[in-house]
PLY file of the C-alpha trace (Angstrom):
ply
format ascii 1.0
element vertex 443
property float x
property float y
property float z
element edge 442
property int vertex1
property int vertex2
end_header
-5.63 41.45 -30.76
-1.86 41.04 -30.98
-1.67 41.35 -27.22
-4.14 38.49 -26.85
-2.22 36.33 -29.32
1.25 37.00 -27.96
1.10 38.10 -24.35
-2.01 36.76 -22.64
-1.49 33.84 -20.33
-4.11 31.23 -21.06
-6.38 30.44 -18.18
-5.62 26.81 -17.37
-7.29 26.72 -13.97
-9.53 23.68 -13.91
-8.19 22.59 -17.30
-7.65 19.06 -16.05
-11.44 18.69 -15.87
-11.94 19.68 -19.53
-11.99 17.58 -22.65
-8.55 17.99 -24.23
-9.75 17.71 -27.83
-12.61 20.15 -27.25
-10.37 22.65 -25.49
-7.75 22.54 -28.24
-10.42 22.87 -30.95
-11.78 25.97 -29.24
-8.30 27.50 -29.12
-7.78 26.71 -32.82
-11.08 28.36 -33.70
-10.17 31.46 -31.69
-6.76 31.72 -33.35
-8.32 31.14 -36.78
-10.81 34.00 -36.35
-8.13 36.35 -35.09
-5.89 35.54 -38.05
-8.77 36.02 -40.51
-9.46 39.47 -39.09
-5.76 40.32 -39.03
-5.40 39.11 -42.63
-8.45 41.08 -43.74
-6.99 44.22 -42.17
-3.65 43.59 -43.90
-5.41 43.00 -47.26
-7.38 46.25 -46.96
-4.16 48.11 -46.08
-2.39 46.53 -49.06
-5.33 47.49 -51.26
-5.05 51.11 -50.18
-1.34 51.02 -50.95
-1.97 49.47 -54.40
-4.55 52.14 -55.17
-2.06 54.79 -54.14
0.59 53.09 -56.32
-1.73 53.23 -59.34
-3.02 49.63 -59.51
-6.80 49.75 -58.97
-7.28 46.25 -60.45
-4.85 44.79 -57.94
-6.69 46.71 -55.24
-9.91 44.91 -56.23
-8.14 41.56 -55.71
-6.96 42.78 -52.30
-10.47 43.74 -51.29
-11.84 40.44 -52.63
-9.29 38.58 -50.52
-10.25 40.69 -47.49
-13.90 39.77 -48.06
-13.04 36.04 -48.23
-11.05 36.31 -45.00
-13.92 38.07 -43.26
-16.31 35.41 -44.60
-14.04 32.74 -43.08
-14.26 34.53 -39.73
-18.06 34.74 -40.03
-18.45 31.03 -40.89
-16.19 30.11 -37.99
-18.31 32.14 -35.57
-21.38 30.30 -36.87
-19.86 26.92 -35.99
-18.69 26.08 -39.52
-15.01 25.94 -38.62
-13.91 23.22 -41.05
-15.86 24.80 -43.94
-14.23 28.14 -43.14
-10.75 26.58 -42.95
-11.25 24.81 -46.28
-12.39 28.08 -47.90
-9.52 30.14 -46.49
-6.66 27.74 -47.25
-7.90 26.96 -50.76
-8.60 30.58 -51.70
-5.37 31.81 -50.05
-3.29 29.41 -52.13
-4.97 30.50 -55.35
-4.96 34.24 -54.59
-1.29 34.22 -53.53
-0.49 32.33 -56.73
-2.37 34.96 -58.76
-0.58 37.82 -56.99
2.82 36.20 -57.45
2.06 35.73 -61.16
1.27 39.39 -61.89
3.88 41.18 -59.78
7.66 40.82 -59.91
9.12 38.06 -57.78
11.14 40.71 -55.98
7.94 41.70 -54.19
8.18 38.43 -52.25
4.58 37.21 -52.41
5.91 33.63 -52.21
7.10 34.33 -48.64
3.48 34.20 -47.47
3.29 30.52 -48.41
5.48 29.58 -45.42
3.06 30.75 -42.71
0.17 29.45 -44.84
1.65 25.93 -44.74
2.40 26.23 -41.02
-1.16 27.30 -40.19
-2.65 24.51 -42.29
-1.08 22.08 -39.79
-2.05 24.15 -36.76
-5.66 24.52 -37.88
-6.43 20.81 -38.33
-6.27 18.10 -35.69
-4.39 14.82 -36.01
-7.33 12.96 -37.55
-7.65 15.57 -40.33
-3.95 15.95 -41.00
-4.53 14.65 -44.53
-6.06 18.08 -45.30
-2.92 19.78 -43.99
-0.75 17.60 -46.22
-3.11 18.26 -49.13
-2.80 22.03 -48.79
0.97 21.68 -48.35
1.21 19.73 -51.61
-0.97 22.37 -53.30
1.29 25.18 -52.05
4.43 23.36 -53.21
2.86 22.65 -56.60
1.84 26.28 -57.13
5.30 27.50 -56.13
6.81 24.93 -58.47
4.76 26.37 -61.34
5.97 29.85 -60.45
9.60 28.74 -60.43
9.31 26.83 -63.72
7.70 29.84 -65.46
9.98 32.40 -63.84
6.94 33.76 -61.96
5.04 34.41 -65.20
2.58 31.49 -65.65
0.06 33.81 -67.37
2.63 35.42 -69.66
4.39 38.72 -69.23
2.34 41.07 -67.09
4.04 44.33 -66.15
2.71 45.54 -62.77
5.85 47.15 -61.46
5.43 48.89 -58.07
7.13 52.21 -57.47
9.52 50.67 -54.95
9.52 46.80 -54.79
11.52 46.91 -51.56
8.53 48.27 -49.64
6.04 45.43 -50.49
8.88 42.91 -50.09
9.55 44.24 -46.60
5.85 44.16 -45.79
5.49 40.56 -47.01
8.60 39.49 -45.13
7.40 41.18 -41.96
3.92 39.65 -42.26
5.41 36.18 -42.87
7.65 36.47 -39.81
4.75 37.81 -37.74
2.41 34.99 -38.77
5.05 32.32 -38.18
5.71 33.83 -34.76
2.01 33.67 -33.98
1.90 30.01 -34.96
4.96 29.12 -32.91
3.62 31.11 -29.97
0.33 29.20 -30.20
2.13 25.84 -30.09
4.30 26.98 -27.17
1.20 28.03 -25.23
-0.52 24.72 -25.93
2.55 22.81 -24.81
3.03 24.97 -21.70
-0.64 24.71 -20.69
-0.67 20.95 -20.84
2.69 20.66 -19.14
1.15 22.60 -16.25
-1.89 20.34 -16.28
0.29 17.23 -16.22
2.37 18.64 -13.37
-0.78 19.49 -11.40
-2.21 16.04 -12.08
1.06 14.46 -11.00
0.94 16.38 -7.71
-2.71 15.47 -7.21
-2.01 11.82 -8.04
0.84 11.77 -5.54
-1.38 13.33 -2.87
-4.21 10.88 -3.54
-1.74 7.99 -3.57
-0.35 8.97 -0.18
-3.87 9.43 1.17
-4.89 6.05 -0.22
-1.87 4.36 1.37
-2.78 5.86 4.74
-6.41 4.78 4.43
-5.42 1.29 3.28
-3.03 0.95 6.20
-5.77 2.05 8.59
-8.29 -0.26 6.91
-5.92 -3.24 7.05
-5.35 -2.59 10.76
-9.10 -2.37 11.36
-9.72 -5.57 9.38
-7.03 -7.43 11.31
-8.50 -6.30 14.60
-12.02 -7.17 13.45
-10.96 -10.62 12.23
-9.18 -11.25 15.50
-12.22 -10.11 17.47
-14.63 -12.26 15.43
-12.37 -15.30 15.68
-11.83 -14.95 19.43
-15.46 -14.17 20.16
-16.68 -17.10 18.06
-14.43 -19.50 19.92
-15.55 -18.07 23.26
-19.21 -18.50 22.28
-18.80 -22.18 21.47
-17.75 -23.06 25.02
-21.09 -22.17 26.68
-22.95 -23.89 23.83
-21.06 -27.09 24.57
-21.99 -26.70 28.24
-25.67 -26.26 27.32
-25.59 -29.44 25.20
-23.95 -31.27 28.08
-26.64 -30.11 30.50
-29.34 -31.24 28.06
-27.77 -34.69 27.86
-27.56 -34.89 31.68
-31.20 -33.87 31.95
-32.19 -36.64 29.53
-30.14 -39.22 31.45
-31.29 -38.23 34.96
-34.96 -38.00 34.09
-36.36 -41.50 34.68
-39.57 -41.00 32.76
-39.55 -37.63 31.00
-42.85 -36.64 29.47
-43.24 -36.31 25.72
-43.53 -32.57 26.16
-40.24 -32.51 28.06
-38.58 -34.60 25.34
-39.84 -32.26 22.65
-38.61 -29.22 24.55
-35.18 -30.73 25.07
-34.96 -31.75 21.41
-35.96 -28.26 20.28
-33.33 -26.71 22.56
-30.73 -29.10 21.19
-31.64 -28.23 17.59
-31.40 -24.50 18.30
-28.06 -24.91 20.04
-26.69 -27.04 17.20
-27.94 -24.48 14.66
-26.21 -21.67 16.55
-23.06 -23.79 16.80
-23.11 -24.37 13.02
-23.50 -20.63 12.45
-20.56 -19.86 14.72
-18.51 -22.48 12.86
-19.36 -20.74 9.58
-18.18 -17.43 11.02
-14.95 -19.07 12.19
-14.41 -20.61 8.74
-14.95 -17.24 7.06
-12.57 -15.49 9.45
-9.95 -18.21 9.08
-10.19 -18.12 5.28
-9.67 -14.35 5.13
-6.77 -14.15 7.58
-4.74 -17.26 6.83
-2.60 -18.09 3.81
-2.88 -21.20 1.66
-1.27 -24.37 2.96
-0.62 -26.58 -0.06
-0.26 -30.35 0.46
-0.29 -33.48 -1.66
-3.92 -34.61 -1.53
-5.27 -38.09 -2.27
-8.71 -37.34 -3.72
-10.10 -40.81 -3.07
-9.28 -40.65 0.63
-10.58 -37.08 0.87
-13.90 -38.03 -0.75
-14.25 -40.98 1.63
-13.71 -38.60 4.56
-16.42 -36.27 3.21
-18.91 -39.14 2.88
-18.01 -40.39 6.35
-18.61 -36.94 7.81
-22.11 -36.81 6.28
-23.16 -40.38 7.08
-25.51 -39.33 9.91
-27.49 -36.74 7.97
-31.23 -37.44 7.96
-31.49 -38.26 4.23
-28.16 -40.03 3.77
-29.63 -43.53 3.88
-32.31 -42.61 1.33
-29.96 -41.14 -1.28
-27.66 -43.06 -3.60
-24.20 -41.51 -3.32
-21.46 -42.43 -5.80
-17.98 -41.19 -6.64
-15.99 -41.46 -9.86
-12.37 -40.33 -9.72
-10.37 -40.18 -12.94
-7.31 -38.73 -11.22
-4.78 -41.33 -10.17
-1.98 -39.16 -8.80
-2.09 -36.90 -5.79
-2.81 -33.24 -6.45
-1.38 -30.19 -4.71
-4.16 -28.32 -2.91
-5.02 -26.59 0.33
-6.48 -29.71 1.90
-8.36 -28.02 4.73
-10.14 -25.49 2.52
-10.90 -28.05 -0.19
-12.40 -30.43 2.36
-14.66 -27.75 3.81
-15.92 -26.78 0.35
-16.63 -30.40 -0.65
-18.26 -31.12 2.69
-20.56 -28.11 2.33
-21.61 -28.98 -1.24
-22.17 -32.68 -0.53
-24.12 -32.02 2.67
-26.33 -29.54 0.80
-26.93 -32.06 -1.99
-28.03 -34.65 0.57
-30.02 -32.21 2.69
-32.02 -30.85 -0.27
-32.61 -34.15 -2.06
-36.07 -34.79 -3.49
-37.29 -37.95 -1.79
-40.53 -37.89 -3.80
-38.56 -39.09 -6.82
-38.20 -42.78 -7.49
-34.44 -42.66 -7.07
-32.58 -39.80 -5.41
-28.86 -39.57 -6.09
-25.72 -37.54 -5.51
-22.88 -38.21 -7.96
-19.37 -36.85 -7.41
-16.93 -36.73 -10.35
-13.26 -35.78 -10.42
-11.17 -35.36 -13.56
-8.15 -33.47 -14.77
-8.03 -31.32 -17.90
-4.70 -29.73 -18.81
-3.53 -28.12 -15.56
-6.96 -27.92 -13.97
-8.77 -30.18 -11.55
-12.50 -30.43 -12.36
-14.91 -31.51 -9.62
-18.62 -31.96 -10.33
-21.22 -32.62 -7.65
-24.49 -33.53 -9.34
-27.86 -34.28 -7.74
-31.49 -34.64 -8.76
-32.81 -32.77 -5.75
-35.29 -29.94 -5.49
-33.14 -27.60 -7.62
-32.98 -23.82 -7.61
-35.01 -21.30 -9.57
-33.12 -19.74 -12.47
-33.51 -16.22 -11.03
-31.71 -17.33 -7.86
-28.79 -19.20 -9.45
-26.50 -16.15 -9.43
-27.60 -15.14 -5.92
-26.84 -18.39 -4.09
-23.23 -17.32 -3.55
-24.29 -14.05 -1.88
-23.82 -13.65 1.85
-26.86 -14.76 3.92
-28.90 -15.70 0.82
-31.29 -18.66 1.12
-32.63 -20.07 -2.13
-35.58 -22.05 -0.72
-37.96 -21.94 2.21
-36.62 -25.34 3.24
-33.19 -23.84 3.87
-32.44 -23.84 7.58
-28.76 -22.86 7.48
-27.08 -19.53 8.09
-26.89 -18.55 4.42
-23.12 -18.38 4.70
-22.16 -21.85 3.48
-22.03 -21.29 -0.29
-20.65 -17.78 0.16
-17.75 -19.13 2.21
-17.26 -22.01 -0.25
-16.88 -19.59 -3.15
-14.54 -17.38 -1.12
-12.35 -20.37 -0.32
-12.23 -21.50 -3.94
-11.36 -17.95 -5.01
-8.57 -17.93 -2.42
-7.25 -21.05 -4.14
-7.37 -19.21 -7.52
-10.20 -21.39 -8.75
-13.84 -20.98 -9.70
-17.14 -22.34 -8.39
-20.14 -22.43 -10.72
-23.71 -23.67 -10.47
-26.08 -25.14 -13.03
-29.57 -25.78 -11.69
-33.20 -26.22 -12.69
-36.10 -26.20 -10.31
-37.47 -29.71 -9.52
-34.79 -31.31 -11.73
-31.54 -30.91 -9.81
-28.27 -29.04 -9.45
-24.66 -29.42 -10.52
-21.83 -27.58 -8.78
-18.61 -27.34 -10.81
-15.26 -26.61 -9.16
-12.22 -25.73 -11.28
-8.84 -25.48 -9.56
-5.30 -25.03 -10.90
-3.06 -27.94 -9.87
0 1
1 2
2 3
3 4
4 5
5 6
6 7
7 8
8 9
9 10
10 11
11 12
12 13
13 14
14 15
15 16
16 17
17 18
18 19
19 20
20 21
21 22
22 23
23 24
24 25
25 26
26 27
27 28
28 29
29 30
30 31
31 32
32 33
33 34
34 35
35 36
36 37
37 38
38 39
39 40
40 41
41 42
42 43
43 44
44 45
45 46
46 47
47 48
48 49
49 50
50 51
51 52
52 53
53 54
54 55
55 56
56 57
57 58
58 59
59 60
60 61
61 62
62 63
63 64
64 65
65 66
66 67
67 68
68 69
69 70
70 71
71 72
72 73
73 74
74 75
75 76
76 77
77 78
78 79
79 80
80 81
81 82
82 83
83 84
84 85
85 86
86 87
87 88
88 89
89 90
90 91
91 92
92 93
93 94
94 95
95 96
96 97
97 98
98 99
99 100
100 101
101 102
102 103
103 104
104 105
105 106
106 107
107 108
108 109
109 110
110 111
111 112
112 113
113 114
114 115
115 116
116 117
117 118
118 119
119 120
120 121
121 122
122 123
123 124
124 125
125 126
126 127
127 128
128 129
129 130
130 131
131 132
132 133
133 134
134 135
135 136
136 137
137 138
138 139
139 140
140 141
141 142
142 143
143 144
144 145
145 146
146 147
147 148
148 149
149 150
150 151
151 152
152 153
153 154
154 155
155 156
156 157
157 158
158 159
159 160
160 161
161 162
162 163
163 164
164 165
165 166
166 167
167 168
168 169
169 170
170 171
171 172
172 173
173 174
174 175
175 176
176 177
177 178
178 179
179 180
180 181
181 182
182 183
183 184
184 185
185 186
186 187
187 188
188 189
189 190
190 191
191 192
192 193
193 194
194 195
195 196
196 197
197 198
198 199
199 200
200 201
201 202
202 203
203 204
204 205
205 206
206 207
207 208
208 209
209 210
210 211
211 212
212 213
213 214
214 215
215 216
216 217
217 218
218 219
219 220
220 221
221 222
222 223
223 224
224 225
225 226
226 227
227 228
228 229
229 230
230 231
231 232
232 233
233 234
234 235
235 236
236 237
237 238
238 239
239 240
240 241
241 242
242 243
243 244
244 245
245 246
246 247
247 248
248 249
249 250
250 251
251 252
252 253
253 254
254 255
255 256
256 257
257 258
258 259
259 260
260 261
261 262
262 263
263 264
264 265
265 266
266 267
267 268
268 269
269 270
270 271
271 272
272 273
273 274
274 275
275 276
276 277
277 278
278 279
279 280
280 281
281 282
282 283
283 284
284 285
285 286
286 287
287 288
288 289
289 290
290 291
291 292
292 293
293 294
294 295
295 296
296 297
297 298
298 299
299 300
300 301
301 302
302 303
303 304
304 305
305 306
306 307
307 308
308 309
309 310
310 311
311 312
312 313
313 314
314 315
315 316
316 317
317 318
318 319
319 320
320 321
321 322
322 323
323 324
324 325
325 326
326 327
327 328
328 329
329 330
330 331
331 332
332 333
333 334
334 335
335 336
336 337
337 338
338 339
339 340
340 341
341 342
342 343
343 344
344 345
345 346
346 347
347 348
348 349
349 350
350 351
351 352
352 353
353 354
354 355
355 356
356 357
357 358
358 359
359 360
360 361
361 362
362 363
363 364
364 365
365 366
366 367
367 368
368 369
369 370
370 371
371 372
372 373
373 374
374 375
375 376
376 377
377 378
378 379
379 380
380 381
381 382
382 383
383 384
384 385
385 386
386 387
387 388
388 389
389 390
390 391
391 392
392 393
393 394
394 395
395 396
396 397
397 398
398 399
399 400
400 401
401 402
402 403
403 404
404 405
405 406
406 407
407 408
408 409
409 410
410 411
411 412
412 413
413 414
414 415
415 416
416 417
417 418
418 419
419 420
420 421
421 422
422 423
423 424
424 425
425 426
426 427
427 428
428 429
429 430
430 431
431 432
432 433
433 434
434 435
435 436
436 437
437 438
438 439
439 440
440 441
441 442
């Protein structure tokens, strides 16, 4: 037992994966049981000595104390650690007080209070330290009574051992031994967790270096991929422009093209334009991810006019009432290119998905400034979006309605651009009622 308490090296392999509080509690419980058994053995030995010295009544107290210590060990093994600790520390204080009161102070019973106080702090965790302080106060109070009564609180009781030096030496030795056990326990706990921290530090350093390498490799791959996407997208637009040119030449050179021919050419043109729009979305996404912000002084009124001018040839533009209200008089500092693309996307969507069955279709654009934020609202009474899809509209390639004929990238790219500008893009929408997009940007 002593070898286990003093000399064994605790197995800390894999300790970093354990629960610290649970591990420490288990160690406390193990130490507690070992001390109970050691104390019971010492009490039985002392009882034998007292019987030999002619004090059978004192021997009965020794054996009673040994029984209590063994009971504490039993309760601890049954999972009643805190009940066992309460029993042992309370009974130990009272029994030591009783012993000190009936034998001369030269026997040194009071010496056992020092390890008792030390182990009351070792046995309880931080959250139950009030119990440790409580037992400490009890020990001090009982020793105070002994000192005030000259170690005779029950009156003069003459239980003089044959040689007081022998029990004094035993009590001193036991006190030193128990204190050494407690200090050794704390040293082991400290050493074990120092090793764990050192191992974790090494592992953290290794993972950090590995992460840096992977991030460097990932950044390189992303740069190459962005460059490839950007270059390829530009290269794809050239043949599309040639195809559109050939379609226009075919329309011009055909004196009387049939209706079927016209329909075919129009369908080809629509498909080419759709593919061109998709490629432009890919270019916008690539440009947004690989280029930094370029902040300029932006005149909102002129920028809104440019957005409306860009969308003037959309199919529904002439059937929708479009209005702007700008409550910002001064120029604002923004990334003009990104902000224009976001506004253009939102306004074109509002026009494209307007509900012409309503008596009056509208798209209202508001701009205001609150504190240090620019607030842009684009409100329409179009077909709206189902509530279950409101959060999904900003996902890549998501299309909220069957009428959607775009790439599904527009709103995703718009949100990415706003995020790049440290702002937010939100949507409020109800099906068949309309939608409101809200942009908030720091300015």
